[in-house]
PyMOL Python script that loads the backbone (N, CA, C, O; Angstrom):
from pymol import cmd

cmd.read_pdbstr("""\
ATOM      1  N   MET A   1     -21.633  -5.278  10.837  1.00  0.00           N
ATOM      2  CA  MET A   1     -21.561  -6.236   9.754  1.00  0.00           C
ATOM      3  C   MET A   1     -21.777  -7.641  10.312  1.00  0.00           C
ATOM      4  O   MET A   1     -21.241  -7.985  11.365  1.00  0.00           O
ATOM      5  N   VAL A   2     -22.537  -8.424   9.626  1.00  0.00           N
ATOM      6  CA  VAL A   2     -22.802  -9.795  10.043  1.00  0.00           C
ATOM      7  C   VAL A   2     -21.626 -10.666   9.625  1.00  0.00           C
ATOM      8  O   VAL A   2     -21.140 -10.571   8.498  1.00  0.00           O
ATOM      9  N   ARG A   3     -21.172 -11.514  10.544  1.00  0.00           N
ATOM     10  CA  ARG A   3     -20.046 -12.398  10.249  1.00  0.00           C
ATOM     11  C   ARG A   3     -20.476 -13.849  10.350  1.00  0.00           C
ATOM     12  O   ARG A   3     -21.330 -14.206  11.161  1.00  0.00           O
ATOM     13  N   GLY A   4     -19.877 -14.670   9.520  1.00  0.00           N
ATOM     14  CA  GLY A   4     -20.164 -16.094   9.529  1.00  0.00           C
ATOM     15  C   GLY A   4     -19.360 -16.801  10.595  1.00  0.00           C
ATOM     16  O   GLY A   4     -18.617 -16.160  11.338  1.00  0.00           O
ATOM     17  N   PRO A   5     -19.497 -18.124  10.685  1.00  0.00           N
ATOM     18  CA  PRO A   5     -18.799 -18.902  11.708  1.00  0.00           C
ATOM     19  C   PRO A   5     -17.282 -18.802  11.613  1.00  0.00           C
ATOM     20  O   PRO A   5     -16.588 -18.958  12.618  1.00  0.00           O
ATOM     21  N   ASP A   6     -16.758 -18.543  10.410  1.00  0.00           N
ATOM     22  CA  ASP A   6     -15.307 -18.439  10.244  1.00  0.00           C
ATOM     23  C   ASP A   6     -14.796 -17.034  10.517  1.00  0.00           C
ATOM     24  O   ASP A   6     -13.596 -16.789  10.397  1.00  0.00           O
ATOM     25  N   GLY A   7     -15.681 -16.095  10.883  1.00  0.00           N
ATOM     26  CA  GLY A   7     -15.276 -14.739  11.210  1.00  0.00           C
ATOM     27  C   GLY A   7     -15.247 -13.790  10.032  1.00  0.00           C
ATOM     28  O   GLY A   7     -15.063 -12.587  10.214  1.00  0.00           O
ATOM     29  N   ARG A   8     -15.426 -14.312   8.819  1.00  0.00           N
ATOM     30  CA  ARG A   8     -15.422 -13.455   7.639  1.00  0.00           C
ATOM     31  C   ARG A   8     -16.802 -12.867   7.428  1.00  0.00           C
ATOM     32  O   ARG A   8     -17.807 -13.423   7.872  1.00  0.00           O
ATOM     33  N   ALA A   9     -16.836 -11.744   6.748  1.00  0.00           N
ATOM     34  CA  ALA A   9     -18.112 -11.095   6.464  1.00  0.00           C
ATOM     35  C   ALA A   9     -18.981 -12.018   5.624  1.00  0.00           C
ATOM     36  O   ALA A   9     -18.490 -12.711   4.732  1.00  0.00           O
ATOM     37  N   MET A  10     -20.264 -12.020   5.915  1.00  0.00           N
ATOM     38  CA  MET A  10     -21.196 -12.874   5.182  1.00  0.00           C
ATOM     39  C   MET A  10     -21.199 -12.549   3.687  1.00  0.00           C
ATOM     40  O   MET A  10     -21.373 -13.450   2.867  1.00  0.00           O
ATOM     41  N   SER A  11     -21.012 -11.298   3.322  1.00  0.00           N
ATOM     42  CA  SER A  11     -21.034 -10.964   1.905  1.00  0.00           C
ATOM     43  C   SER A  11     -19.870 -11.627   1.170  1.00  0.00           C
ATOM     44  O   SER A  11     -19.989 -11.919  -0.019  1.00  0.00           O
ATOM     45  N   TRP A  12     -18.741 -11.871   1.854  1.00  0.00           N
ATOM     46  CA  TRP A  12     -17.619 -12.575   1.230  1.00  0.00           C
ATOM     47  C   TRP A  12     -18.031 -14.012   0.892  1.00  0.00           C
ATOM     48  O   TRP A  12     -17.686 -14.520  -0.175  1.00  0.00           O
ATOM     49  N   SER A  13     -18.758 -14.658   1.785  1.00  0.00           N
ATOM     50  CA  SER A  13     -19.216 -16.017   1.495  1.00  0.00           C
ATOM     51  C   SER A  13     -20.219 -15.993   0.339  1.00  0.00           C
ATOM     52  O   SER A  13     -20.305 -16.950  -0.431  1.00  0.00           O
ATOM     53  N   GLU A  14     -20.967 -14.912   0.221  1.00  0.00           N
ATOM     54  CA  GLU A  14     -21.887 -14.762  -0.910  1.00  0.00           C
ATOM     55  C   GLU A  14     -21.106 -14.647  -2.213  1.00  0.00           C
ATOM     56  O   GLU A  14     -21.525 -15.195  -3.232  1.00  0.00           O
ATOM     57  N   LEU A  15     -19.981 -13.943  -2.196  1.00  0.00           N
ATOM     58  CA  LEU A  15     -19.150 -13.828  -3.391  1.00  0.00           C
ATOM     59  C   LEU A  15     -18.607 -15.198  -3.784  1.00  0.00           C
ATOM     60  O   LEU A  15     -18.586 -15.552  -4.963  1.00  0.00           O
ATOM     61  N   GLU A  16     -18.172 -15.959  -2.798  1.00  0.00           N
ATOM     62  CA  GLU A  16     -17.685 -17.312  -3.083  1.00  0.00           C
ATOM     63  C   GLU A  16     -18.798 -18.167  -3.689  1.00  0.00           C
ATOM     64  O   GLU A  16     -18.562 -18.933  -4.624  1.00  0.00           O
ATOM     65  N   ARG A  17     -19.996 -18.034  -3.155  1.00  0.00           N
ATOM     66  CA  ARG A  17     -21.141 -18.787  -3.677  1.00  0.00           C
ATOM     67  C   ARG A  17     -21.462 -18.348  -5.110  1.00  0.00           C
ATOM     68  O   ARG A  17     -21.769 -19.179  -5.965  1.00  0.00           O
ATOM     69  N   LEU A  18     -21.391 -17.051  -5.363  1.00  0.00           N
ATOM     70  CA  LEU A  18     -21.640 -16.533  -6.717  1.00  0.00           C
ATOM     71  C   LEU A  18     -20.643 -17.121  -7.711  1.00  0.00           C
ATOM     72  O   LEU A  18     -21.031 -17.553  -8.797  1.00  0.00           O
ATOM     73  N   VAL A  19     -19.374 -17.139  -7.349  1.00  0.00           N
ATOM     74  CA  VAL A  19     -18.345 -17.679  -8.245  1.00  0.00           C
ATOM     75  C   VAL A  19     -18.608 -19.158  -8.520  1.00  0.00           C
ATOM     76  O   VAL A  19     -18.544 -19.596  -9.669  1.00  0.00           O
ATOM     77  N   GLU A  20     -18.898 -19.919  -7.488  1.00  0.00           N
ATOM     78  CA  GLU A  20     -19.182 -21.350  -7.668  1.00  0.00           C
ATOM     79  C   GLU A  20     -20.390 -21.555  -8.572  1.00  0.00           C
ATOM     80  O   GLU A  20     -20.364 -22.401  -9.466  1.00  0.00           O
ATOM     81  N   ASP A  21     -21.446 -20.782  -8.341  1.00  0.00           N
ATOM     82  CA  ASP A  21     -22.660 -20.912  -9.152  1.00  0.00           C
ATOM     83  C   ASP A  21     -22.410 -20.485 -10.596  1.00  0.00           C
ATOM     84  O   ASP A  21     -22.919 -21.110 -11.526  1.00  0.00           O
ATOM     85  N   ALA A  22     -21.630 -19.426 -10.786  1.00  0.00           N
ATOM     86  CA  ALA A  22     -21.345 -18.949 -12.140  1.00  0.00           C
ATOM     87  C   ALA A  22     -20.514 -19.965 -12.921  1.00  0.00           C
ATOM     88  O   ALA A  22     -20.669 -20.092 -14.135  1.00  0.00           O
ATOM     89  N   GLU A  23     -19.642 -20.681 -12.232  1.00  0.00           N
ATOM     90  CA  GLU A  23     -18.842 -21.708 -12.892  1.00  0.00           C
ATOM     91  C   GLU A  23     -19.698 -22.893 -13.322  1.00  0.00           C
ATOM     92  O   GLU A  23     -19.359 -23.585 -14.282  1.00  0.00           O
ATOM     93  N   ALA A  24     -20.801 -23.131 -12.626  1.00  0.00           N
ATOM     94  CA  ALA A  24     -21.609 -24.321 -12.878  1.00  0.00           C
ATOM     95  C   ALA A  24     -22.915 -24.057 -13.617  1.00  0.00           C
ATOM     96  O   ALA A  24     -23.505 -24.987 -14.167  1.00  0.00           O
ATOM     97  N   ASP A  25     -23.379 -22.813 -13.642  1.00  0.00           N
ATOM     98  CA  ASP A  25     -24.731 -22.517 -14.124  1.00  0.00           C
ATOM     99  C   ASP A  25     -24.681 -21.511 -15.276  1.00  0.00           C
ATOM    100  O   ASP A  25     -24.291 -20.360 -15.084  1.00  0.00           O
ATOM    101  N   THR A  26     -25.070 -21.945 -16.457  1.00  0.00           N
ATOM    102  CA  THR A  26     -25.025 -21.061 -17.625  1.00  0.00           C
ATOM    103  C   THR A  26     -25.996 -19.887 -17.505  1.00  0.00           C
ATOM    104  O   THR A  26     -25.766 -18.840 -18.110  1.00  0.00           O
ATOM    105  N   THR A  27     -27.063 -20.038 -16.746  1.00  0.00           N
ATOM    106  CA  THR A  27     -27.995 -18.934 -16.548  1.00  0.00           C
ATOM    107  C   THR A  27     -27.313 -17.794 -15.790  1.00  0.00           C
ATOM    108  O   THR A  27     -27.464 -16.626 -16.148  1.00  0.00           O
ATOM    109  N   VAL A  28     -26.574 -18.134 -14.759  1.00  0.00           N
ATOM    110  CA  VAL A  28     -25.836 -17.124 -13.994  1.00  0.00           C
ATOM    111  C   VAL A  28     -24.751 -16.510 -14.874  1.00  0.00           C
ATOM    112  O   VAL A  28     -24.542 -15.297 -14.843  1.00  0.00           O
ATOM    113  N   GLN A  29     -24.067 -17.330 -15.653  1.00  0.00           N
ATOM    114  CA  GLN A  29     -23.027 -16.833 -16.556  1.00  0.00           C
ATOM    115  C   GLN A  29     -23.596 -15.794 -17.516  1.00  0.00           C
ATOM    116  O   GLN A  29     -23.015 -14.725 -17.705  1.00  0.00           O
ATOM    117  N   ARG A  30     -24.736 -16.116 -18.118  1.00  0.00           N
ATOM    118  CA  ARG A  30     -25.361 -15.180 -19.063  1.00  0.00           C
ATOM    119  C   ARG A  30     -25.762 -13.874 -18.391  1.00  0.00           C
ATOM    120  O   ARG A  30     -25.626 -12.800 -18.978  1.00  0.00           O
ATOM    121  N   ALA A  31     -26.253 -13.967 -17.168  1.00  0.00           N
ATOM    122  CA  ALA A  31     -26.697 -12.771 -16.452  1.00  0.00           C
ATOM    123  C   ALA A  31     -25.521 -11.855 -16.106  1.00  0.00           C
ATOM    124  O   ALA A  31     -25.688 -10.639 -16.024  1.00  0.00           O
ATOM    125  N   LEU A  32     -24.341 -12.429 -15.904  1.00  0.00           N
ATOM    126  CA  LEU A  32     -23.187 -11.641 -15.503  1.00  0.00           C
ATOM    127  C   LEU A  32     -22.294 -11.232 -16.665  1.00  0.00           C
ATOM    128  O   LEU A  32     -21.483 -10.316 -16.531  1.00  0.00           O
ATOM    129  N   ARG A  33     -22.432 -11.888 -17.780  1.00  0.00           N
ATOM    130  CA  ARG A  33     -21.539 -11.676 -18.918  1.00  0.00           C
ATOM    131  C   ARG A  33     -21.539 -10.232 -19.415  1.00  0.00           C
ATOM    132  O   ARG A  33     -20.508  -9.744 -19.879  1.00  0.00           O
ATOM    133  N   HIS A  34     -22.658  -9.553 -19.329  1.00  0.00           N
ATOM    134  CA  HIS A  34     -22.761  -8.193 -19.861  1.00  0.00           C
ATOM    135  C   HIS A  34     -22.127  -7.142 -18.954  1.00  0.00           C
ATOM    136  O   HIS A  34     -21.986  -5.991 -19.368  1.00  0.00           O
ATOM    137  N   CYS A  35     -21.748  -7.497 -17.753  1.00  0.00           N
ATOM    138  CA  CYS A  35     -21.219  -6.530 -16.783  1.00  0.00           C
ATOM    139  C   CYS A  35     -19.862  -6.004 -17.243  1.00  0.00           C
ATOM    140  O   CYS A  35     -18.966  -6.770 -17.598  1.00  0.00           O
ATOM    141  N   ARG A  36     -19.736  -4.685 -17.228  1.00  0.00           N
ATOM    142  CA  ARG A  36     -18.491  -4.049 -17.662  1.00  0.00           C
ATOM    143  C   ARG A  36     -17.833  -3.219 -16.570  1.00  0.00           C
ATOM    144  O   ARG A  36     -16.808  -2.581 -16.810  1.00  0.00           O
ATOM    145  N   SER A  37     -18.407  -3.223 -15.379  1.00  0.00           N
ATOM    146  CA  SER A  37     -17.832  -2.476 -14.265  1.00  0.00           C
ATOM    147  C   SER A  37     -18.166  -3.202 -12.967  1.00  0.00           C
ATOM    148  O   SER A  37     -19.024  -4.083 -12.933  1.00  0.00           O
ATOM    149  N   GLN A  38     -17.473  -2.815 -11.909  1.00  0.00           N
ATOM    150  CA  GLN A  38     -17.759  -3.402 -10.600  1.00  0.00           C
ATOM    151  C   GLN A  38     -19.197  -3.108 -10.191  1.00  0.00           C
ATOM    152  O   GLN A  38     -19.893  -3.973  -9.660  1.00  0.00           O
ATOM    153  N   GLN A  39     -19.631  -1.880 -10.443  1.00  0.00           N
ATOM    154  CA  GLN A  39     -20.991  -1.498 -10.060  1.00  0.00           C
ATOM    155  C   GLN A  39     -22.021  -2.360 -10.779  1.00  0.00           C
ATOM    156  O   GLN A  39     -22.983  -2.820 -10.162  1.00  0.00           O
ATOM    157  N   GLU A  40     -21.828  -2.585 -12.084  1.00  0.00           N
ATOM    158  CA  GLU A  40     -22.756  -3.433 -12.834  1.00  0.00           C
ATOM    159  C   GLU A  40     -22.747  -4.860 -12.297  1.00  0.00           C
ATOM    160  O   GLU A  40     -23.799  -5.493 -12.205  1.00  0.00           O
ATOM    161  N   LEU A  41     -21.572  -5.370 -11.943  1.00  0.00           N
ATOM    162  CA  LEU A  41     -21.472  -6.732 -11.417  1.00  0.00           C
ATOM    163  C   LEU A  41     -22.176  -6.852 -10.067  1.00  0.00           C
ATOM    164  O   LEU A  41     -22.877  -7.833  -9.820  1.00  0.00           O
ATOM    165  N   VAL A  42     -21.997  -5.870  -9.202  1.00  0.00           N
ATOM    166  CA  VAL A  42     -22.666  -5.892  -7.901  1.00  0.00           C
ATOM    167  C   VAL A  42     -24.179  -5.837  -8.093  1.00  0.00           C
ATOM    168  O   VAL A  42     -24.914  -6.598  -7.463  1.00  0.00           O
ATOM    169  N   LEU A  43     -24.646  -4.935  -8.964  1.00  0.00           N
ATOM    170  CA  LEU A  43     -26.089  -4.801  -9.186  1.00  0.00           C
ATOM    171  C   LEU A  43     -26.691  -6.072  -9.787  1.00  0.00           C
ATOM    172  O   LEU A  43     -27.739  -6.537  -9.338  1.00  0.00           O
ATOM    173  N   ALA A  44     -26.027  -6.635 -10.805  1.00  0.00           N
ATOM    174  CA  ALA A  44     -26.535  -7.854 -11.429  1.00  0.00           C
ATOM    175  C   ALA A  44     -26.557  -9.007 -10.430  1.00  0.00           C
ATOM    176  O   ALA A  44     -27.500  -9.798 -10.402  1.00  0.00           O
ATOM    177  N   SER A  45     -25.520  -9.094  -9.617  1.00  0.00           N
ATOM    178  CA  SER A  45     -25.453 -10.156  -8.609  1.00  0.00           C
ATOM    179  C   SER A  45     -26.582 -10.018  -7.596  1.00  0.00           C
ATOM    180  O   SER A  45     -27.203 -11.006  -7.202  1.00  0.00           O
ATOM    181  N   ARG A  46     -26.836  -8.798  -7.187  1.00  0.00           N
ATOM    182  CA  ARG A  46     -27.925  -8.575  -6.234  1.00  0.00           C
ATOM    183  C   ARG A  46     -29.276  -8.929  -6.839  1.00  0.00           C
ATOM    184  O   ARG A  46     -30.149  -9.457  -6.152  1.00  0.00           O
ATOM    185  N   GLN A  47     -29.447  -8.637  -8.127  1.00  0.00           N
ATOM    186  CA  GLN A  47     -30.694  -9.008  -8.791  1.00  0.00           C
ATOM    187  C   GLN A  47     -30.868 -10.519  -8.853  1.00  0.00           C
ATOM    188  O   GLN A  47     -31.992 -11.019  -8.894  1.00  0.00           O
ATOM    189  N   LEU A  48     -29.753 -11.244  -8.858  1.00  0.00           N
ATOM    190  CA  LEU A  48     -29.794 -12.707  -8.857  1.00  0.00           C
ATOM    191  C   LEU A  48     -29.950 -13.278  -7.447  1.00  0.00           C
ATOM    192  O   LEU A  48     -30.098 -14.488  -7.275  1.00  0.00           O
ATOM    193  N   GLY A  49     -29.915 -12.400  -6.438  1.00  0.00           N
ATOM    194  CA  GLY A  49     -30.119 -12.851  -5.065  1.00  0.00           C
ATOM    195  C   GLY A  49     -28.861 -13.007  -4.229  1.00  0.00           C
ATOM    196  O   GLY A  49     -28.925 -13.545  -3.123  1.00  0.00           O
ATOM    197  N   TYR A  50     -27.710 -12.548  -4.731  1.00  0.00           N
ATOM    198  CA  TYR A  50     -26.452 -12.634  -3.990  1.00  0.00           C
ATOM    199  C   TYR A  50     -26.206 -11.301  -3.300  1.00  0.00           C
ATOM    200  O   TYR A  50     -26.416 -10.242  -3.891  1.00  0.00           O
ATOM    201  N   ARG A  51     -25.766 -11.352  -2.067  1.00  0.00           N
ATOM    202  CA  ARG A  51     -25.531 -10.138  -1.291  1.00  0.00           C
ATOM    203  C   ARG A  51     -24.039  -9.848  -1.240  1.00  0.00           C
ATOM    204  O   ARG A  51     -23.398 -10.050  -0.209  1.00  0.00           O
ATOM    205  N   ILE A  52     -23.481  -9.369  -2.361  1.00  0.00           N
ATOM    206  CA  ILE A  52     -22.069  -9.029  -2.403  1.00  0.00           C
ATOM    207  C   ILE A  52     -21.914  -7.507  -2.385  1.00  0.00           C
ATOM    208  O   ILE A  52     -22.866  -6.765  -2.626  1.00  0.00           O
ATOM    209  N   THR A  53     -20.697  -7.068  -2.093  1.00  0.00           N
ATOM    210  CA  THR A  53     -20.408  -5.640  -2.039  1.00  0.00           C
ATOM    211  C   THR A  53     -19.209  -5.313  -2.920  1.00  0.00           C
ATOM    212  O   THR A  53     -18.475  -6.199  -3.356  1.00  0.00           O
ATOM    213  N   ARG A  54     -19.031  -4.032  -3.166  1.00  0.00           N
ATOM    214  CA  ARG A  54     -17.878  -3.553  -3.914  1.00  0.00           C
ATOM    215  C   ARG A  54     -16.591  -3.921  -3.167  1.00  0.00           C
ATOM    216  O   ARG A  54     -15.576  -4.229  -3.791  1.00  0.00           O
ATOM    217  N   VAL A  55     -16.635  -3.889  -1.842  1.00  0.00           N
ATOM    218  CA  VAL A  55     -15.472  -4.235  -1.022  1.00  0.00           C
ATOM    219  C   VAL A  55     -15.090  -5.698  -1.238  1.00  0.00           C
ATOM    220  O   VAL A  55     -13.904  -6.023  -1.269  1.00  0.00           O
ATOM    221  N   ASP A  56     -16.075  -6.583  -1.388  1.00  0.00           N
ATOM    222  CA  ASP A  56     -15.786  -7.993  -1.668  1.00  0.00           C
ATOM    223  C   ASP A  56     -15.010  -8.134  -2.974  1.00  0.00           C
ATOM    224  O   ASP A  56     -14.052  -8.904  -3.054  1.00  0.00           O
ATOM    225  N   LEU A  57     -15.428  -7.388  -3.997  1.00  0.00           N
ATOM    226  CA  LEU A  57     -14.736  -7.457  -5.277  1.00  0.00           C
ATOM    227  C   LEU A  57     -13.316  -6.929  -5.161  1.00  0.00           C
ATOM    228  O   LEU A  57     -12.393  -7.497  -5.746  1.00  0.00           O
ATOM    229  N   LEU A  58     -13.133  -5.854  -4.416  1.00  0.00           N
ATOM    230  CA  LEU A  58     -11.806  -5.296  -4.204  1.00  0.00           C
ATOM    231  C   LEU A  58     -10.911  -6.294  -3.473  1.00  0.00           C
ATOM    232  O   LEU A  58      -9.761  -6.497  -3.863  1.00  0.00           O
ATOM    233  N   ARG A  59     -11.428  -6.913  -2.425  1.00  0.00           N
ATOM    234  CA  ARG A  59     -10.648  -7.915  -1.682  1.00  0.00           C
ATOM    235  C   ARG A  59     -10.285  -9.099  -2.571  1.00  0.00           C
ATOM    236  O   ARG A  59      -9.165  -9.606  -2.508  1.00  0.00           O
ATOM    237  N   ALA A  60     -11.224  -9.537  -3.392  1.00  0.00           N
ATOM    238  CA  ALA A  60     -10.964 -10.669  -4.286  1.00  0.00           C
ATOM    239  C   ALA A  60      -9.865 -10.310  -5.295  1.00  0.00           C
ATOM    240  O   ALA A  60      -8.997 -11.131  -5.592  1.00  0.00           O
ATOM    241  N   TRP A  61      -9.909  -9.089  -5.815  1.00  0.00           N
ATOM    242  CA  TRP A  61      -8.894  -8.655  -6.772  1.00  0.00           C
ATOM    243  C   TRP A  61      -7.523  -8.573  -6.096  1.00  0.00           C
ATOM    244  O   TRP A  61      -6.526  -9.005  -6.674  1.00  0.00           O
ATOM    245  N   GLN A  62      -7.465  -8.027  -4.887  1.00  0.00           N
ATOM    246  CA  GLN A  62      -6.205  -7.938  -4.157  1.00  0.00           C
ATOM    247  C   GLN A  62      -5.634  -9.327  -3.876  1.00  0.00           C
ATOM    248  O   GLN A  62      -4.430  -9.544  -4.015  1.00  0.00           O
ATOM    249  N   LEU A  63      -6.487 -10.255  -3.486  1.00  0.00           N
ATOM    250  CA  LEU A  63      -6.058 -11.622  -3.241  1.00  0.00           C
ATOM    251  C   LEU A  63      -5.528 -12.258  -4.527  1.00  0.00           C
ATOM    252  O   LEU A  63      -4.499 -12.934  -4.511  1.00  0.00           O
ATOM    253  N   HIS A  64      -6.221 -12.043  -5.619  1.00  0.00           N
ATOM    254  CA  HIS A  64      -5.793 -12.570  -6.923  1.00  0.00           C
ATOM    255  C   HIS A  64      -4.408 -12.025  -7.286  1.00  0.00           C
ATOM    256  O   HIS A  64      -3.537 -12.780  -7.718  1.00  0.00           O
ATOM    257  N   CYS A  65      -4.206 -10.713  -7.110  1.00  0.00           N
ATOM    258  CA  CYS A  65      -2.926 -10.090  -7.454  1.00  0.00           C
ATOM    259  C   CYS A  65      -1.793 -10.606  -6.570  1.00  0.00           C
ATOM    260  O   CYS A  65      -0.667 -10.768  -7.040  1.00  0.00           O
ATOM    261  N   ARG A  66      -2.081 -10.865  -5.300  1.00  0.00           N
ATOM    262  CA  ARG A  66      -1.064 -11.412  -4.392  1.00  0.00           C
ATOM    263  C   ARG A  66      -0.692 -12.839  -4.776  1.00  0.00           C
ATOM    264  O   ARG A  66       0.473 -13.224  -4.677  1.00  0.00           O
ATOM    265  N   GLU A  67      -1.668 -13.623  -5.213  1.00  0.00           N
ATOM    266  CA  GLU A  67      -1.413 -15.027  -5.541  1.00  0.00           C
ATOM    267  C   GLU A  67      -0.791 -15.197  -6.915  1.00  0.00           C
ATOM    268  O   GLU A  67      -0.117 -16.198  -7.157  1.00  0.00           O
ATOM    269  N   GLN A  68      -0.995 -14.255  -7.816  1.00  0.00           N
ATOM    270  CA  GLN A  68      -0.505 -14.384  -9.187  1.00  0.00           C
ATOM    271  C   GLN A  68       1.006 -14.588  -9.256  1.00  0.00           C
ATOM    272  O   GLN A  68       1.441 -15.509  -9.947  1.00  0.00           O
ATOM    273  N   PRO A  69       1.838 -13.784  -8.580  1.00  0.00           N
ATOM    274  CA  PRO A  69       3.293 -14.026  -8.658  1.00  0.00           C
ATOM    275  C   PRO A  69       3.676 -15.401  -8.115  1.00  0.00           C
ATOM    276  O   PRO A  69       4.627 -16.008  -8.607  1.00  0.00           O
ATOM    277  N   LEU A  70       2.961 -15.899  -7.121  1.00  0.00           N
ATOM    278  CA  LEU A  70       3.245 -17.223  -6.578  1.00  0.00           C
ATOM    279  C   LEU A  70       2.998 -18.301  -7.627  1.00  0.00           C
ATOM    280  O   LEU A  70       3.785 -19.238  -7.759  1.00  0.00           O
ATOM    281  N   ARG A  71       1.922 -18.168  -8.359  1.00  0.00           N
ATOM    282  CA  ARG A  71       1.601 -19.152  -9.398  1.00  0.00           C
ATOM    283  C   ARG A  71       2.610 -19.099 -10.542  1.00  0.00           C
ATOM    284  O   ARG A  71       2.986 -20.139 -11.084  1.00  0.00           O
ATOM    285  N   GLN A  72       3.050 -17.903 -10.911  1.00  0.00           N
ATOM    286  CA  GLN A  72       4.017 -17.767 -11.999  1.00  0.00           C
ATOM    287  C   GLN A  72       5.362 -18.356 -11.602  1.00  0.00           C
ATOM    288  O   GLN A  72       6.076 -18.899 -12.444  1.00  0.00           O
ATOM    289  N   GLY A  73       5.709 -18.252 -10.332  1.00  0.00           N
ATOM    290  CA  GLY A  73       6.965 -18.796  -9.838  1.00  0.00           C
ATOM    291  C   GLY A  73       7.008 -20.310  -9.852  1.00  0.00           C
ATOM    292  O   GLY A  73       8.085 -20.901  -9.920  1.00  0.00           O
ATOM    293  N   ARG A  74       5.846 -20.942  -9.787  1.00  0.00           N
ATOM    294  CA  ARG A  74       5.773 -22.420  -9.781  1.00  0.00           C
ATOM    295  C   ARG A  74       5.911 -22.995 -11.184  1.00  0.00           C
ATOM    296  O   ARG A  74       6.324 -24.142 -11.349  1.00  0.00           O
ATOM    297  N   GLY A  75       5.565 -22.198 -12.200  1.00  0.00           N
ATOM    298  CA  GLY A  75       5.495 -22.690 -13.578  1.00  0.00           C
ATOM    299  C   GLY A  75       6.785 -22.919 -14.185  1.00  0.00           C
ATOM    300  O   GLY A  75       6.858 -23.334 -15.342  1.00  0.00           O
TER     301      GLY A  75
END
""", "prot")
cmd.dss("prot")
cmd.show_as("cartoon", "prot")
cmd.util.cbc("prot")
cmd.orient("prot")
């Protein structure tokens, strides 16, 4: 697996780039809006030129779930 300068897998940085682009670009938003599964999201992202994997989505979900109780505790 190819790793970036920070030691993380390059596909993880691609996922971060996809999220940033989707937040800013309505074209990317429209292309991803129809996705109803992880597989559809990975395929649509790849068609847009992002090299993400199912593992990236799983890691992102796990990170989100770990951070959620922390955010609720602050509120």
